[in-house]
N, C-alpha and C positions, 0 to 999 in steps of 0.2 A: 539695419541687419541685426538679427538676433545673435546672442553670444554663442549659442550652440552651433550655428553655421560657421562662425569665425573659428571656433575651436575645432570643428571638423576639417576646415581648410588647413589649419596649423598641423593637425594630426596627419593629414594626407601628405603634406610637405615633408614632415619628419620621416614618415614611412618611405617616401620616394628617396629621400637622402640616404636612408639605410640600405635600400635596394641598390642604389648607385654605388655606395661604398662597398657592398658585398660583391657585386659583379665587377667592380672596377670602373672608374669614370671613363676610361678609354674604350671599354668594351660594352658599355651599357646599351648603346643603340643596336649593336650587333646582337646582344642577348635578347633585347626586346623583340627584334624582328625574328629571331630564332624561335622564341616562344610563340609568336603569332603564326609563323609558318608551320610549326608542329601542330598547333591547334587546328589550322586549316587542313592539314593532312589527315588529322583524326576525323574531322567532319567529312572529308571526301571519302575516306575508308568506310565510315558508317553509312553514307549514302550509297556507296557501291554495294555494300553488303545487303542493304535494304532492297536495292534494285534487283540484285540476283535472287533474293528470296521472293520478291514479288513476281519475277519472271517465272520462277519455279512454281509458284502458286497458280499463276495463270495457266501454265501448261497442264498442271495436275487437274485443275478444274475443267479445262477443255476436254481432256481425255475422260474424266469421270462423267461429265454431262453427255459426251458422245455415247458412252455405254448406256446411260439412262435412256437416251433417245432411242437407241437400237432396241433395247428391251421393250420400251413402250410402243415402238412402231411394230414390232413383232406381235405384241399383244393386240394391237389395233387390227392388224391384218388377220390374226387368228379369230377375232370376233366378227370379221366380215366388213370391217371399216376400210376406208381408203388410207393407205400408208405406204404402199410399194413405191410409188413415184417419189414420195418424200424421202424414203429410206435410201433409194438410189441416188437422188440428187444431192441430199445432204452429205452422204458418204463420199461422193465424188468431189464435192467442193471442200469438205473437211480434209480429206487426204491430199487434195491438190494444194491446200494452204500449208499443211504441215510438212510435206515432203519435197519442198523446193530447195535447191542448193542455195548457199548463203549469198552468192553473187547475183541472184536473179530477183527482180521485182522489189517489193517493199522489204523492210528489215524484219528479222525474226519476231521482234516484239509486236509489230503491227499484225503480222500474219497470225500469230498465236492468239492475240486479242480478238481478231476477227473470227477465228475458229471458235473461241469461247462464246462470243456473242451469237454466232450461228447455231451452235449446239444448244445454247440456253433457249433461244427462240424455238428451235425445233423440238426440244424436250417439252417445253411449255405447250406447244401446239399439240403434241401427241397426248399430253395429259388432258388437255381440253377435249380432245376427241374421245378419250376413254371415259371421261366424267360427264359428258353431255348426255342428257336424257331426252331432249326434245327433237331429235332428228338431225338432219344435216345442217350445216352452217348456212347462213343466208347467202353467201357468195358461192354456194355449191353449183357447179356446172354439170349439166347432164340430167338424165331422168331421175326423178325423186324416188327413193326407195319407199316401199309401202310403209305406212305408219302402223305401228303395233299398238293396239288398244290394250289398256291394263285390265 
């Protein structure tokens, strides 16, 4: 074993002896567990704060993306595209997810995350409808609208 390793072990032993002397040999174990418990409480508080901030972020994003979806759906409808059914269906599901009492169904975190995913997909779908140049989607059901030649 190298001399540096042995010197480090001796130094750690001396530091431990000083800590035990300062805290008192009879209270060393209590003080050690107290330090560990305070550190654990600090970690729990930090995680709780992060969790609350993340939940607020999910709710804010869900509401913001719902607004984006509604505006894009109205633009799609105004341009003659299909968007009324999606606007009604997504609105009903979105408000059904966010306006449930706390004791019903899944927890609030799950409902708001689902609402976020729903509005993200719906907003992306309306964006696709507004930017598509080649006519209706391949899964379009019903009569095909006439093609406009450039």
